[in-house]
N, C-alpha and C positions, 0 to 999 in steps of 0.2 A: 504494500499499500503505499501512497506517497507521504511523505512528511513534509514538516513545516520549514520554512527557509533555512531556519538553524540546523535540523536534522534532529530536534531532542523532542519533536512530538509525531505520531504516527495516526493519521486520520483513519477511522474506523467504519466510515460510511460505506455501505454495501455498493453504492453506485456513485460514480462521479461524472457530470456531462459537462463538456466546455460549451458556454455560450458566447457568441462573438456579435449579437446584436440584441436590440431590446426585444424583438420578436421573438428570438430564441429563448429568451428568458421566460417570457409569456406562456410559449409551448410548453416548456419544461415545468413550470409552476402547474399549467394545466392539466398536465399528464402525469403528474406524481403526487405520491401522498406528502409524508413530513418533508420538507426541503430547507437548505440554508444556502447562502452564499459563502464562497471561498474564493478570497481574491490572490493577492502576493504573498499570503500564507507566511505573515511577519507575527502573527499571535504564537502563545508559547504554550496552550493549552487545548482545551476542548470547546472553546468558545465559538469556534465558526464548524463544529463537527455536527452530525445529525445521524439517526438511524435509519434515515430514508435517503434522498438524493441529495449530493453535493451539486451545487451549480457553480462551476467554476467560471468566474467574471473577469478573471485576469485579460481576457482577451476582447472586453468591452473598452476599446481603444479608439474607436474612429467618431471622433466628434471634438470640435475646436471651435465655440462659436463665442467670439470677442465683440464685445459691446462697449466701444469706448465712452459713448453719451451715458450708459447706466453705469460705467465702472465696473462692469462685470465679465467674467469668462464662464462659460457653461464648458464641462468637458465630461466625456465619458467616464463611466466609476470606476473602472479597470485601468485608467491611465496613472502613470506612475507622476508623482510629484516633480522629478527632476525632467520629465519629459513637458510637462506644462510649462514648469518655471523657463525653460531653454526657447520655447515658444514665445512666451510673453517677452522676455529680455529682448528676443529680438525684434519685437514691434514697440520696444519703450516702455513695456508695463512690467509690474512686479506684484507679488502676493506680501503680505505683512510679514510672514514668517516661512520657515521650513524646517522640518525635523532633522536629526543629525543624521539619517538615511534618506536620500533623494529618491529611493527604489521602491519606497511604500506607495500604496495607491491611494488617490483621493478617496475614494468611498470607503474603504476600510481604515483609513488613517482618522477621518473625520467620525466615523461610526463608533469611533473607541476613545475620542477625546483624545487622540495623539498630540504632540505638542513640540516646540522648539524650545528657546528660554528668552527671558528679558522681561524684567519688571512691568513693563508697559504692555507686554504682547499678550494677548490672550491665546488659548490653546488653538491648535489649527482650525477646529470647526466653527470658532466665533467668524471666520471668515465667509461661513456657508450663507448664502443669501438664499438658496432654494435647492431641493431634491424633486427629483422624478423617481419614482420606483413600481414596481410591479407588486400589487398586494395578492390576498389570499384568494381574491376572485379572479386573478390571472390578468386584471386590467391595468392600465397605467395610471398612476396618480401623480399629483404634484403638491407639494407643501411648499409655503413661501415663508421667509423671515414675517413676523406680525400675525401669521395665522393660529388658529386656538392651538393646534397640536405641534406646533412645531418645536416648541422648546422641549417637547419630549423626544421628538424624532431625530433631531439633528445629532445627538450623540444617542443613535438607536438601537446599538449593538446587534444588528441584525434580527431583532425580535420581533419586526412586523412587516416583513416585504423585503425586497430584494431592489436594493437603489442600482439604478442605471445611468443615472445623470446627476453631475453636481454644480452647480452655480457657486461661483467665488468673488468676493468683493478683489479688486484690483486697483494698484495706485501705482504712479509713474516709477519706472526703475529707478535705483539708487545703488550707490557703490558702497562696500564694506572691506575693512582689513582686519585682520587676525593676528593679534599679540596674546604670548605666552607668558604668565607670571609665575616666578616659583619662590620658595622660601615663606610663604605665609603661614604664619603659626595659627595653631588652633586657638589660642588663647586672644590673639588680636582678631581673627575671623568670627568668635562666638561673641567678641565684645562689640561689635560693628558690623554684622554680617551684611546689610545693606549697601556699605563701602564696596563690598567684593559684588554681590549680584546686580549692584545698580552701576557697575562700572563701565558698562557699555551696554550697546542695543541689545545684543543677547552675551550671557555669561554664562559659564560652566565651569564648577569646581570638580576636578578629579581627584580621588582619595581612594587610599586601602586604607583606611583609618588606623594610619600610623599614629602614634601619641601624640606626637609633639607637632607635626605640620602637615598642610594641604599640599600634595605633590604638584599641583599646577592649577592655575585660574587661566581659561581658555576665554580671552576678551573679544568680542566681534562689534566693532565700531562703525556704526554708520556714518558715512562721511559727506560732509559739504563739497569739499574739495580733498583731491587726492594729497595733498601737502598739509591738511589737517594734523595737528600734533597729538601725541599721547602721553600720558606720564610716565616716566622710568621706574617710578615705585608705585605700588599698591598695598596700603599698610605696611607692614614689616616686609613685604616681598617684593624682588626686583623683576624687570622686564627681561627677557631671556632673547638676546641678540642671535637668532639662528633660525634654522628652517623645520625644527623637530618639535613636533607637541606631545602631550601624554599619549597619543594613540601611535606615535612613531612617525617615521618620514616615509612611508613607502607610497605607491605609486596611487593608492586609493584613498588617500588623505588631501583633502583641500588644501590649498596654498597657505600657509602660516608667515611666521616672521615679517609682519606689517607691510605685505605687499597689497597695495589696493587692487580691487577687482569687482566685477559684478556680483550682485547680492547673492544671485543663484549658484555661484562658485564659490561662496565664502559662508553663508549663512548654514548650510550642512557641515557637517564633520568628514563625511566620506563622498568621494566622487561616484556620479553615477555611471562612468564608464569602466569601474571597477569593481571587483565582489566587495562588498559591504562588511564592516565589522569583521568578526573572527570567526564567526561560524561554530558550529558545535556547542552553543553556551545555551543556557538559561536565563533569563530576565525577568527582574522582579522591581515594583515601582510603586511607590506612594506619595502622595498629596498630603502635605500637612499646611494648618494656616500660617501664613509668613509672619504673622506677630509672634509666633511660638516656633519659629524656624530653628532658632539657635540653641533652644532647648531641646527641640528634639533631635539635631543632630548630636547635640552632647549625651544623649541617650542612647543613640546607636553607636557612638563612639566608644562608650562603655563596654560593648561588645566585640570589640575591634578583633581581640586574640582569636574569637570564634569563628569570626566571620573570614578572617582573612587568606585561611588556607583555601578557601572554595571560591575566591573573588578575583576575577580578573580587573574590573574596576568599580569604584562606584562614581556615578555623576550626579551632581547636585544643581539643580535648575530651578526657574521660576517660572510663574505665569500670572497674568492678570485676570481679576475675577470676572466671570461672566453670570448670564440667567439660564444657562442650559442645564437641564434638571438632571442628568446622569454625567455631567463634567466633572473631573476633578477640582475644577476650579469653580465651582456653582457658590454663588454668593460670598467668595472668600480669596483674596490673594494668597497665592499660595507658593512653597517651597516644595521642591518634588525631588524625592530621594531615591535613587536609581541604584541596582545593582546588576551587574553583568556577572553571572558564574560559569565558572568552569562547568561542564556537563557531569556535574556530581548530583544526579536528582536524589539520592537516599539523604546524603548529608545536608543539601539545600534545603528539602523538604523538612528535617528535622530543627534546622535553624529559623524557619520562617517564623513558626509562634512565638520564639523568643524575641524576635525583632517587632513582630507587631504587638506582642505585651508592651515593649519598650514604648512603641509610639502609640498605643491606645489612649493615654490621657491627653493627646494632640488631635485626637479626631480622625486620624490618617484615614484617608480613601484609596484602595488599590487601584491601579490601571488596570481597566477591562480587559486589556489583551495580554497581561504579564502574569506569570504564576503567583500565587498567594494563597493563604491559607483561611480567608474569610468564610464564615456562613452566612446564609441570607439574614440571620439577627444582626450579625457584626454590620452587615452591608445596611439593613434599615438604621441602626443605629447612627450612622454616619453620613448617609444619603438623605435627608429629609423628604425628597420628591420621589422615591422610589417607588411607593405604592401608587401614586399618582401617574408616573411613568407606566407602570404595568397594568393597570385601569386602561389606558390608552392602546397599549399592545394587544390586551385582552378584547376590547372594543374592535380594533381593526382586524383581528386574526382570532375570531371566537372559536375555531374549530382547532386552533393550535397548529398551524401547519409549520410556521415558523421556530416553533418550540424546540427547543432539545435539552439535554441533562444538563448542561452548564447553567444556562438561563434559568432553568427550574431551582437548580441548587443555590443560585444567586439570589433568587426570590425576584428576578425580573421577569418571569412567567410564572402561571399558576400551575401545579402538577397536574398531569392528566395521566 
């Protein structure tokens, strides 16, 4: 059976069918029983799985409708962000942000509340102006920002239908540079975390939870002109003059070292034309209120000795609050604590309860597409609108065509 992109989850669906058009999706929904969408396979567990038919929508890529007057672009849901970004930049336009991997699909990333970084930047879904989807009736439906169901469906985790097209807000193209700072101590960081996370348009802290220092602060500065100056120091750390960042200097990494470039070649960490990240990995991520971000980081830091043997990297990012019911940033600015693990499923599974218990006082919310140990009760405790979202999903799909074991286990759909 096929596996996810990292090779660490094997899909169990008895049938997988590929769709290359909206009409294909309609036909497959109408002729199948339980169904679910499968995109570029960047989830790390059974969220996109089903005991019926998986509809592979990664072939939904034929569509790019730029509306410069409305400042939107409509793209097929299977299109990868890097492809959209390249096409926009060629025409003088941009998105507000990108994730670290440009290989993720627009439909899958927005459905799970995936994000880049930046204190003033919402998760990627906040750019969604409208969705087209095939519902349980096999018909095409559209929901737009401002419609009654939009706040439930924008981060819709595949629970109500199969998204076929997404309309995104755009803005004029801009340029960005990337600089790496090293030597920032945890003492300085926790005393003034916003001095780090607010140091650029998009900022990532990379750590292996060393007791004393954060290994690297990766600052992406949005430029007015290419000769804009950046500081040589950041708290008690210093800018590294060189070309290697915390992820190395391989051909798959976007250019660092303060070299200005187009937004779409600087906001992601990885290049679209190369293999992303490490592969053979497990990922975990939690959103905590930014007002308590330093406390939450300190709580995880206390577990560093247990975490470190199984960790590739932790990355700490931020996002601005939004009004999307199932977003990790719903009604709160957030610090986002990410773990890229080695493929040690038993050890990681044993660690997660300790990490989640440490983060419990801060109301941590898990990323929908990444591995966690939350029960439906845990999710209801931290997501105040989960019952409202579930009610919308049940109304739109009363027979449970798009229900699966993960959605039921998380309390996002009713059991059947």
